[in-house]
N, C-alpha and C positions, 0 to 999 in steps of 0.2 A: 619086767616085761620085755619081750623082744621088740626091738625097734628097727626100722629100715635103715639101710646105709645112707640114704639121702637125708633122712631126718638127723642122723648123727653128724653127717657132713655139714649140714646147715648150722647145727648147734656149735660145732667147732669153728666155723667161719665167723659166726656172731661173736664168739669169745675172742678170736684173734682181732676182729675189727674193734672191739671194745678196748682191748689192750693197746692197740695202735692209737686209738683216740686218747687214752689216758696218758700215753707217752708224749703226745704232742704238747701237753701242758709244759710250758717253759719255766723251769725252776731257776734259771740263771738271771731272772729279772730281780732287781733290788727290791721291788715292791711286792714280791710274792709273799703271801701271808696266809695264816689260818685264823679263824675266830673261834674262841672257846668261852663258855660261860664260867665266870669266876666271881665270887662275892657279889651276887645279884646284878651282874652286868656282863656285857659281851666285850671281851678283850681281844684286840688284834695283836697277833704275835708274828713277827717277821721270821720266815723260815731260816734265814741266814743267822739269826741271833740264837736259835735253839741249839744248845750243846748236847743235852740228852734229856730223855723223858723217863721218869721213874713210875712204876706201877705201885699203887697202894690200895689193893683190893678193888673197890669200885671207884677209886679216884686215881687221877694221874697228876704227878708233880712235874711241871715243865721247867727245866733249869735253863736259864739264858745266860749263864756265866756270871757277870758282875751284878745283875739285878736280883731282886727277891724272887724266889720260885713262885710260879703260878699254879694254884691248886684248882682242879676242875673235876666235877662229878662226871666221869667218863671212863670207860675201860680202855686198856692199852690197845686192844684189837680195834676199837672204834676209831681211836686217834690215828692208828696206822693206816686206816682206809682214807683218812684225810690228807696224809703226807705223801709226797712223791717217793716212789720206791727207789728212784735213782740217787736220791740224796740221803735217805734214812734207812737204817737196817736194824733189825732186832738181834741183840747179842745174848740175851738172857730172858728168862720168862718174866723178868721184872724191869728190863731196860731196853730202850730204843735209843740209838745214837745217830748223830749227824756225821756222816762220813768225812765231811770237810773239817771237822774239829778234832780228828784223831791225831795224837802226837806220836804214839808208838804202840805196837802190838806185841805182847809177850805170849808165852805159851798158854796161859789160862787167864790172862788179864789184858785189858785195853787201857792205855793211858790217854785220858782226854786232857783238855786244857786245865781243868781245875780239880779233877778227881781220877782215881783209878777204879775201873769197874770190872767185875768178874765176867768171864765168858762161859755161857752154859754149854753143857756137853753136846746137846743137839744142835747148837748154833755154830759150833767151831768150824764145821765144813763150809758153811755159808761164808764165813769170814776168810777162809783160805782162798776163795774165789775172787776176793777183792784184790 
């Protein structure tokens, strides 16, 4: 349907305001965390401890480095909505990483602190902008 320019302009302004609101969330605090359901309980996970998140169909496995991974019934898209975009980036259809935990970036791989992960074809341009 055709829409008026004013309606379109208002929608764009709302989207920009929402983006600014989301960016105001300070991720540099030590107590910044997310809560996920795992093993019939709600688990608090500090954002600074998350190394990478692995998708396993309808589940995600949250790797925190030295601790046992946390398995939660949630899609990767859903958990990406919970995470701040300035700290986490998707590098593959199955992986999201914490930018602060990157050790090295190779042509088709990324070396994290405990593992080497592949970079998907459609996500390589996004990593070049880092």
